[in-house]
C-alpha positions in Angstrom: 112.7 202.0 149.1 114.9 200.5 152.1 116.6 203.5 154.2 119.9 202.1 152.2 118.8 203.1 149.0 117.8 206.5 150.1 120.7 206.8 152.2 123.1 206.0 149.1 121.0 207.8 146.5 121.5 210.8 148.8 125.1 210.3 148.9 125.3 209.4 152.3 128.0 206.9 151.5 130.6 205.5 154.4 130.5 206.9 157.7 133.6 208.8 158.7 134.6 207.0 161.7 138.5 207.4 162.8 141.0 207.8 165.6 143.8 209.4 166.7 146.3 210.9 163.8 149.7 212.1 162.8 151.2 213.9 159.8 153.1 213.1 157.0 156.3 213.5 159.0 155.5 210.4 160.8 156.4 208.4 157.1 159.7 209.4 158.2 160.3 207.4 161.6 162.5 204.5 162.0 159.8 202.2 161.7 159.2 202.8 158.0 161.9 201.4 157.3 162.2 203.9 154.2 164.8 206.4 153.1 164.4 209.7 153.9 164.0 210.7 150.1 161.3 208.4 149.9 159.3 209.1 152.8 159.6 212.8 151.3 157.8 211.4 148.1 155.2 209.5 149.9 154.6 212.4 152.0 154.1 214.2 149.0 151.7 211.4 147.6 149.7 211.5 150.9 149.4 215.3 150.5 148.2 214.9 146.8 145.6 212.2 148.0 144.0 214.2 151.3 144.0 217.5 148.2 142.2 215.3 145.8 139.5 214.2 148.7 138.9 217.7 149.8 138.2 218.1 146.0 135.9 215.7 145.2 134.0 216.5 148.4 133.9 220.1 147.3 132.7 219.2 143.6 130.6 216.8 145.3 129.1 219.7 147.6 128.3 222.0 145.1 126.5 219.5 142.7 124.4 218.2 145.2 123.3 221.8 146.3 123.6 223.7 142.8 123.3 220.4 139.9 125.7 222.6 137.6 127.4 219.1 136.3 126.0 217.4 133.7 123.3 214.7 134.2 125.9 211.9 133.6 128.8 213.0 135.4 126.2 213.8 138.7 125.1 210.5 138.7 128.5 209.3 138.9 129.5 211.6 141.5 125.9 210.4 143.3 127.1 206.8 142.6 130.7 207.3 143.6 131.9 210.2 145.3 131.4 209.1 148.7 132.6 205.8 148.7 135.8 207.3 146.9 136.3 209.5 150.1 135.9 206.7 152.3 138.5 204.7 150.7 140.8 207.7 150.5 140.5 207.9 154.2 141.2 204.2 154.7 144.7 204.5 152.6 145.4 207.3 155.2 144.6 205.6 158.5 146.4 202.4 156.9 149.7 204.5 156.5 149.1 206.2 160.1 149.4 202.7 161.4 152.1 202.0 159.3 153.8 205.3 161.1 152.9 204.7 164.7 153.5 201.1 165.6 152.4 202.0 169.5 148.8 203.1 167.8 148.9 200.8 164.8 146.0 199.2 166.1 143.2 201.6 166.2 144.1 203.3 163.3 144.4 199.8 161.5 140.9 199.4 162.9 139.5 203.2 161.9 140.7 202.0 158.4 138.5 198.9 158.3 135.8 200.5 159.0 136.2 203.1 156.7 137.0 200.3 153.8 134.3 198.3 154.8 131.7 201.2 153.9 133.1 202.5 150.9 132.6 198.7 149.8 128.8 199.2 150.2 128.7 202.1 148.8 130.6 201.0 145.6 128.4 197.7 145.7 125.0 199.4 146.3 126.4 201.8 143.2 127.8 198.8 140.7 125.0 196.0 141.4 121.7 197.3 143.2 122.0 200.9 141.8 119.3 200.2 138.7 117.3 197.1 139.8 114.0 197.9 140.0 113.8 196.4 143.4 116.1 196.1 145.7 116.5 193.3 148.2 116.4 193.9 151.4 118.7 193.2 153.5 121.1 193.0 151.2 125.1 192.4 150.5 125.4 196.4 151.3 123.7 196.4 154.3 126.4 193.9 155.6 128.9 196.1 154.8 127.1 199.3 156.1 126.4 197.5 159.7 130.2 196.2 159.5 131.3 199.2 159.9 130.7 200.0 163.2 132.6 197.0 165.3 135.7 198.2 164.4 135.2 201.5 164.4 134.1 200.8 168.2 137.3 199.0 168.7 139.3 202.0 167.3 137.7 204.7 169.2 138.3 202.5 172.1 141.9 201.4 171.4 143.0 204.8 170.8 141.3 206.7 173.8 142.8 204.1 176.4 146.2 204.5 174.8 145.8 208.4 175.1 143.6 208.9 178.2 145.6 206.0 180.4 146.4 208.3 183.0 143.2 209.8 183.7 141.4 209.3 187.1 138.6 207.0 187.5 136.0 210.2 188.0 136.4 211.7 184.9 135.7 208.0 182.8 132.7 207.6 185.2 131.6 211.5 184.3 132.0 210.2 180.6 130.3 207.2 181.1 127.3 209.5 182.3 127.7 211.4 178.9 128.0 209.1 176.7 125.1 207.3 178.1 122.9 210.2 178.6 123.3 211.4 175.0 122.9 207.7 173.9 119.7 207.6 175.3 118.5 211.0 174.4 119.7 209.8 170.7 117.3 206.5 171.4 114.5 208.4 172.3 114.1 210.2 169.0 116.2 208.4 166.4 115.4 204.8 167.4 111.4 205.6 168.3 111.0 206.9 165.4 112.2 203.9 163.5 111.1 201.5 165.8 107.7 203.2 165.1 107.7 202.9 161.6 109.9 199.5 160.6 107.3 196.9 159.0 108.4 193.6 157.0 109.9 190.9 158.2 112.0 190.4 161.1 114.9 190.6 159.1 114.2 193.6 157.9 113.2 194.8 160.9 116.2 193.9 162.8 118.2 195.7 159.6 116.4 199.0 160.0 117.0 198.6 164.0 120.6 197.8 163.6 121.7 201.1 162.2 120.1 203.4 164.9 122.0 201.3 167.5 124.8 201.7 165.4 124.5 204.9 165.4 123.8 205.5 169.1 126.3 203.5 170.4 129.0 205.2 167.8 127.5 208.8 169.7 128.0 207.5 173.5 131.5 206.8 172.6 131.8 210.1 171.0 131.2 211.9 174.0 132.7 209.8 176.0 135.9 210.7 174.3 135.0 214.4 174.0 134.6 214.0 178.0 137.9 212.4 178.8 139.5 214.7 176.3 138.7 217.6 177.1 136.6 220.0 174.7 140.3 221.6 173.7 142.4 218.9 172.9 144.6 218.6 170.4 146.4 216.6 167.7 144.2 213.9 166.0 141.4 214.4 168.5 140.2 218.0 167.0 139.3 216.3 163.6 138.2 212.5 164.9 135.5 213.9 167.7 134.3 216.6 165.0 133.9 214.0 162.3 132.1 211.1 164.0 129.7 213.9 165.4 129.0 214.7 162.1 128.4 211.2 160.9 126.3 210.0 163.4 124.1 213.2 163.1 123.6 212.9 159.0 123.0 209.2 160.0 120.7 209.8 162.4 118.6 212.8 160.7 118.5 211.2 158.1 116.9 207.2 159.5 114.3 209.7 161.4 113.3 211.8 158.2 113.1 208.8 156.1 110.9 206.8 158.6 108.9 209.7 158.5 108.7 209.9 155.1 110.0 213.8 154.9 113.4 213.4 153.4 114.6 215.2 150.3 117.4 214.4 148.2 119.9 216.6 147.8 119.7 219.0 151.1 123.2 219.9 153.0 122.5 216.7 154.7 124.3 215.0 151.9 126.7 215.9 152.5 127.5 215.0 156.2 128.8 211.6 155.4 131.6 212.5 152.9 132.8 215.4 154.8 133.3 213.5 158.1 135.6 210.6 155.9 137.3 213.7 155.0 137.7 214.9 158.5 138.8 211.3 159.2 141.4 211.7 156.4 142.9 215.1 157.8 143.2 213.5 161.5 145.3 210.9 160.0 147.5 213.2 157.7 147.8 216.3 160.0 150.9 216.8 162.4 150.1 216.3 166.2 152.6 216.6 168.9 154.7 213.9 169.7 153.3 212.9 173.1 150.0 214.7 173.2 148.6 215.7 176.9 144.9 214.3 177.2 143.4 217.8 179.3 140.3 217.4 181.0 138.3 221.2 180.3 137.5 222.5 183.5 133.7 223.1 181.9 133.1 219.5 181.9 133.1 219.6 185.6 129.6 220.0 185.0 128.9 217.0 182.9 127.1 214.4 185.3 124.9 217.2 186.6 124.0 218.0 182.6 123.7 214.8 181.4 122.6 213.4 184.3 119.5 216.0 184.6 119.0 214.7 180.6 119.2 210.6 181.9 116.2 212.2 184.1 114.4 214.2 181.8 113.8 211.3 180.1 112.7 208.7 182.5 109.9 211.7 183.3 109.0 212.0 180.3 108.5 208.4 179.8 106.0 208.9 182.8 103.8 210.8 180.1 104.7 209.7 176.7 106.1 205.5 177.0 109.5 205.4 175.1 111.5 202.6 173.9 113.3 200.2 176.1 116.4 201.4 174.7 115.9 204.9 175.6 114.3 204.0 179.2 117.8 201.4 179.6 120.3 203.7 178.5 119.0 207.0 180.9 118.8 204.4 183.8 122.2 203.4 183.3 123.2 207.3 183.2 121.8 207.5 186.5 123.0 204.3 188.0 126.8 205.3 186.8 125.8 209.1 188.9 124.9 207.0 191.7 128.5 205.6 191.9 130.2 208.6 190.9 128.7 209.9 193.8 130.1 207.1 195.9 133.3 207.2 194.4 133.6 210.7 195.2 132.5 210.2 198.9 135.1 207.6 199.0 137.6 210.1 197.5 136.7 212.7 199.9 136.9 210.1 203.2 140.5 209.1 202.0 141.8 212.8 201.3 140.2 214.0 204.6 142.6 211.4 206.6 145.1 212.3 204.8 144.4 215.7 205.3 144.2 214.9 209.0 147.1 212.5 209.0 149.2 215.6 207.7 148.0 218.2 209.7 148.8 215.7 213.0 152.0 214.3 211.8 155.5 215.9 212.0 156.9 215.3 208.2 160.5 215.2 209.6 160.3 212.4 211.7 156.7 210.6 211.1 155.9 211.2 214.5 152.7 212.8 216.0 153.0 216.7 216.4 151.8 218.8 219.2 148.5 219.0 217.8 148.5 215.1 218.1 149.6 215.1 221.5 147.1 217.7 222.5 144.4 215.4 221.4 145.4 212.6 222.5 146.1 214.0 226.2 142.6 215.5 226.1 141.1 212.2 225.0 142.7 210.6 227.5 142.1 212.7 230.3 138.6 212.4 229.9 138.6 208.5 230.9 141.6 208.0 232.9 142.1 206.1 236.2 144.2 207.4 238.9 145.1 203.7 239.6 146.2 203.4 236.0 147.8 206.4 235.4 149.5 207.8 232.2 153.3 209.6 232.5 153.8 212.5 230.2 157.2 212.9 229.5 158.4 215.8 227.5 161.9 215.7 226.3 164.8 218.5 225.3 168.0 218.0 223.4 170.9 219.4 224.4 173.4 220.4 222.3 171.5 220.2 219.2 172.0 223.9 218.1 176.0 223.8 218.0 175.5 220.6 216.1 173.3 222.0 213.4 175.2 225.2 213.1 178.5 223.0 213.1 177.3 220.4 210.3 174.5 222.0 208.8 170.3 222.2 209.4 170.4 218.5 206.3 172.6 217.0 209.0 170.6 218.6 211.8 167.4 216.6 210.2 169.0 213.8 209.8 169.6 213.6 213.5 166.2 214.6 214.1 165.0 211.7 212.1 167.6 209.0 213.2 166.4 210.3 217.4 162.8 210.0 216.6 162.7 206.4 214.8 164.8 205.3 217.9 162.4 207.1 220.3 159.5 205.3 218.8 161.4 201.9 219.0 161.6 202.7 222.2 158.2 203.6 223.3 156.7 201.1 221.3 154.6 198.7 223.3 154.2 201.3 226.2 152.8 204.4 224.5 153.7 207.3 221.9 155.9 209.2 220.8 155.7 213.0 219.2 157.8 214.9 218.0 156.3 218.9 219.4 158.6 220.6 217.3 162.1 222.0 216.9 164.7 219.6 218.8 161.6 218.6 221.6 160.5 215.7 221.6 157.5 213.7 224.0 155.9 210.4 224.6 153.0 209.3 226.1 153.0 205.6 227.9 151.1 203.6 230.3 152.7 203.9 234.1 152.4 200.8 235.8 155.0 200.5 238.5 157.9 203.5 239.2 161.0 201.0 238.4 159.8 200.0 235.3 158.6 203.6 234.0 161.8 204.7 235.5 163.9 202.3 232.7 161.2 203.6 230.2 162.5 207.1 230.5 166.3 206.0 230.9 166.2 204.3 227.5 164.7 207.4 226.3 166.8 209.3 226.9 169.6 207.1 226.1 167.7 206.7 222.6 167.9 211.0 222.4 171.6 210.6 223.0 174.2 210.6 220.7 178.2 211.2 220.4 180.8 211.7 217.8 183.9 213.4 216.5 182.9 217.0 217.8 179.5 216.8 218.9 177.3 215.4 222.2 174.1 215.1 222.0 172.0 214.8 225.3 168.6 215.8 226.5 166.5 217.0 229.4 163.5 215.7 230.5 160.5 216.8 232.9 157.1 214.1 233.8 154.1 214.4 235.1 151.6 211.8 236.2 147.8 211.9 234.9 145.3 212.3 235.7 147.4 212.3 239.8 149.1 215.9 239.2 146.7 217.4 236.2 144.1 216.7 234.7 144.0 219.6 231.8 146.2 219.3 228.6 147.6 223.1 228.6 148.4 222.2 232.6 150.2 218.7 232.0 152.4 220.1 229.2 153.1 223.3 231.8 154.2 221.4 234.4 155.8 218.7 232.7 157.5 221.7 231.0 159.0 223.4 234.3 160.2 220.1 235.6 161.9 219.7 232.2 163.6 222.9 232.5 164.4 223.0 235.8 166.3 219.8 235.6 167.8 221.3 232.1 169.2 224.0 234.7 170.6 221.6 237.4 172.6 219.6 234.3 174.6 220.6 231.7 174.1 224.3 232.4 174.5 223.5 236.0 178.5 223.6 237.6 178.4 220.1 238.4 177.6 219.1 234.9 179.9 222.1 233.2 182.8 220.3 235.4 182.0 216.8 234.6 182.3 217.3 231.1 185.7 219.4 231.2 186.5 216.4 233.1 185.1 214.0 230.6 187.1 216.1 227.6 190.6 215.6 229.5 189.9 212.0 229.6 189.3 211.8 225.8 192.1 214.0 224.9 194.0 211.4 227.1 192.5 208.0 225.5 189.3 208.3 222.8 188.8 204.7 223.0 187.9 204.9 226.6 185.6 207.4 226.2 182.9 204.7 224.4 183.7 202.8 226.9 182.4 205.2 229.8 179.8 205.8 227.5 178.2 202.4 227.4 178.8 202.3 231.2 176.7 204.9 231.7 173.9 204.0 229.9 174.1 200.6 231.5 174.2 202.0 235.0 170.8 204.3 234.7 169.2 201.2 233.1 170.1 199.2 235.8 169.4 202.4 238.6 166.1 202.5 236.9 165.0 198.7 237.4 166.4 199.5 241.2 163.9 202.1 242.0 166.6 204.9 242.1 164.6 208.6 242.3 164.8 210.5 238.9 166.7 213.1 240.8 169.4 210.8 241.4 170.0 209.4 237.9 172.4 212.7 236.9 174.5 211.5 239.6 174.5 207.7 238.3 175.4 208.6 234.5 178.2 210.8 236.0 179.6 208.5 238.0 179.9 206.0 235.6 181.0 208.4 233.2 183.7 209.5 235.5 184.8 206.9 237.1 188.0 206.3 235.7 189.2 209.9 235.6 191.5 209.3 237.9 193.8 207.4 235.4 194.4 211.3 233.9 197.4 210.8 236.4 198.4 207.3 235.6 201.8 207.3 233.2 201.9 206.3 230.2 203.8 203.5 230.2 201.6 202.0 233.1 198.3 202.9 231.5 199.1 201.4 227.9 201.0 198.6 229.1 200.3 195.4 226.6 201.5 193.0 229.0 201.1 192.0 232.7 201.4 194.6 235.4 204.4 194.3 238.0 203.5 194.6 241.9 204.3 198.6 241.9 203.1 199.2 238.9 200.0 197.3 240.2 200.1 199.4 243.6 199.8 202.6 241.2 197.2 201.4 239.2 195.4 200.9 242.3 195.4 204.5 243.3 193.6 206.1 240.7 190.3 205.8 242.3 191.4 208.5 245.0 193.1 210.7 242.9 189.6 210.5 240.8 187.8 211.3 244.2 190.3 213.9 244.6 190.0 215.8 240.9 186.1 215.3 241.1 185.6 216.7 244.4 186.9 220.3 243.5 183.9 220.7 241.8 181.6 221.3 245.3 178.5 220.3 243.0 180.0 216.9 242.3 180.7 215.5 245.9 177.9 212.6 245.6 179.8 211.5 242.5 183.3 211.8 244.1 182.3 209.7 246.9 181.0 207.3 244.7 184.0 207.4 242.1 185.8 206.5 245.5 184.1 202.8 245.7 183.6 201.7 242.5 186.0 198.9 242.8 185.0 198.0 246.4 183.7 194.4 246.8 180.3 193.2 248.4 182.3 190.8 250.6 184.9 192.8 251.1 188.5 192.6 250.3 188.1 195.6 247.3 189.6 198.9 247.7 191.1 201.6 248.5 188.7 201.6 251.7 187.7 197.3 251.7 184.1 198.3 252.6 181.5 196.1 252.4 177.8 195.1 251.1 175.7 198.7 252.1 178.7 200.1 253.2 179.7 200.9 249.8 177.3 203.5 248.2 174.1 202.2 245.9 175.4 204.2 243.4 179.6 202.6 242.8 177.8 199.5 243.1 175.7 199.8 240.7 178.8 201.3 238.5 180.9 198.3 239.2 178.4 195.9 237.6 178.1 197.8 234.2 181.8 198.7 234.0 182.9 194.9 234.7 180.0 193.8 232.0 181.2 196.1 229.6 185.1 195.0 230.3 184.4 191.7 229.4 183.2 192.3 226.0 186.6 193.9 225.4 189.5 192.1 224.0 192.8 192.1 226.5 196.0 190.5 225.9 195.6 187.8 228.2 192.0 187.3 227.5 189.3 187.4 224.4 186.6 188.7 224.6 183.3 187.2 225.9 180.0 186.5 225.0 177.1 188.2 226.4 175.7 184.8 227.8 179.7 184.5 228.7 179.6 187.8 230.7 176.5 187.5 232.6 177.1 184.0 233.4 180.3 185.2 235.3 178.5 188.5 236.8 175.9 185.9 238.4 179.2 183.6 239.3 180.5 186.3 241.2 177.1 187.8 242.4 177.6 187.9 246.8 181.4 188.0 246.7 182.8 190.6 244.4 179.1 192.2 243.4 175.5 193.0 245.0 173.1 190.4 244.2 170.6 193.0 243.7 172.5 194.9 241.5 173.1 192.0 239.2 169.5 190.9 238.8 168.3 194.3 238.0 171.1 194.8 235.3 170.3 191.4 233.7 166.5 192.5 233.7 167.4 195.3 232.2 169.9 194.1 229.3 167.4 191.3 228.7 164.5 194.2 228.4 166.4 196.0 225.7 169.0 193.8 224.2 170.3 196.5 222.4 172.3 197.3 225.1 174.6 194.4 224.4 177.9 196.3 223.8 180.0 194.9 220.6 183.1 193.2 221.2 185.7 196.0 220.8 189.3 195.7 220.2 192.7 195.1 221.8 192.7 196.9 224.9 196.0 197.2 227.2 195.2 195.4 230.6 195.9 198.0 232.9 193.1 200.4 230.8 191.0 197.8 230.2 187.6 198.3 232.9 186.5 195.6 234.7 185.7 194.4 238.0 188.5 195.2 240.5 191.7 196.0 238.2 193.4 192.5 238.6 196.4 191.7 237.6 196.7 189.2 234.7 198.3 186.7 236.9 197.6 183.4 238.3 197.7 184.3 242.2 195.0 187.0 241.5 192.5 184.5 239.0 190.6 183.7 241.8 188.6 187.2 241.1 186.7 187.7 237.8 188.8 187.2 235.1 188.2 190.6 233.4 
């Protein structure tokens, strides 16, 4: 007798292979196109179908175990009960797919598998049951074996749909489990069938196809359980046990038949109809609209458990030879474990790198933090050459606390982000920028020559400065040369910190800085637009001074001179200062007094004596003929010569009543034309170098400014007699 004949007589009708489900309530979805009343009636009929299936299974089980039914009725149950339950499950799967468009293909694949199994059972019962010699393989075998492909497809499609977000590692764990269980099943079921298979090649292939199909289905089920978790909700809680019952019943049946130990009428015969009933319940029972796939914590041991099982099979083969299928599945399981280990190493390496990056990075600005700075200092100090030193500069913002208190912490964070980005852009190509905490920044860069290092420092100070209505952000800084002045990271930071606070003490909190702030505020109240011009001149002046090698301790005087060189204009009457047209001779002579007035105002603060002398000379000419003293060449203070060039450049970018704003290249050409007569040639070239090194310093063309108020080289009257001077 064939395996199929025995299976049918055992009531082993069709196999329960099914996928995700929804309740009859799903039949009321808009895609079904039925009305609410018809959907309710239809759902009721679906419930009656489930009840009929359950009653059939119950009655079939009672008759199989206790034989209370008459012989004729019992024989009908033996022939058609299992197929009927499978066919009912197929109907429910079709309805489920119709009600769930997004999962229609997997559910209809389940329905096809169920229908094929039911067809096989009914065909055998109607055509082959009474035959003395049953052909093997028969058409029924074709239907039974055809059950597996659509069932595989249904399970895979449904699993992929509902577990799309599961990590790769979980999928590999599931594959280990599936291959491990498949190997174990092959070692038992396939081994027994293989050992007892005789007959033609086609008969042998058919006999072996059954355990292969069951093993593949078992592997898929275990894989699905591993991915979804043992406590999966919805349809999975019905599908998983249904398929497990089906596979276990089928495998036990195959082994018993192969060994000649199968006895009809046992509890094993209930496995197939019970599995089909559970598939029907999976399609009929309600489930969450968006069921979540949860991987239980216990499944973390999956690779260890199933990997150990695969290893045990390989060890067993050394003593008791196993079939190639079992060995292949066990070997594949071990290989997947190795792939899982490799993936774990990659993930851990990535997580370690991310953790290190987070630990070394300031989250607000994206710059390195103090921990990163300490690590970089320790690394560089071990290999630094005094001939190729590094410069460590610490920056501390001035005015940030007041800004934070005025505009709020969110605005303060945004300001820090902007300043950090600017500092990073300035340092790029020269070194690395850091935010060491609060309002403190730091830069570590290569120091080639003094002028270039000073220029970068000035650029960094400008990057960490910002002015606006109601606030002024500046910064103090301190630098240390490595390894010339320090060979230890802690000592290096200490020296730079001391110098920074010394500069801060001589800066905004000093009498000189406070006095200049008061004067600048007075100038702002008189003409707020003028302060924008002064800020641009100060930035350009500091950059030029750095190119000329001006010591860092004199940079503050350069900055204050640039900011205050027009402070004397507070004494100029509005009718002169704001006159849009040409000035007459008396007005012009009065206007030229603003440098002397500025000197007197500034010199009232003893701490600004150097600044006062420089402001007096900002309108002298290098070749003579300027005012107020007619100084020549080096008689003019260097700071005044620097401010004169920067002031003229900024003025040429400003629209005048008698002259359009010039372009950047046009202004540079005019500066060079007047080099040696109006301006110091060395200062002009240093200015152009600084400007070209940082194109961002190009001042935007501003709108109209009165001729008397626009800052330029020597303040010139816009009349033909004075046109031999710079036309600014």
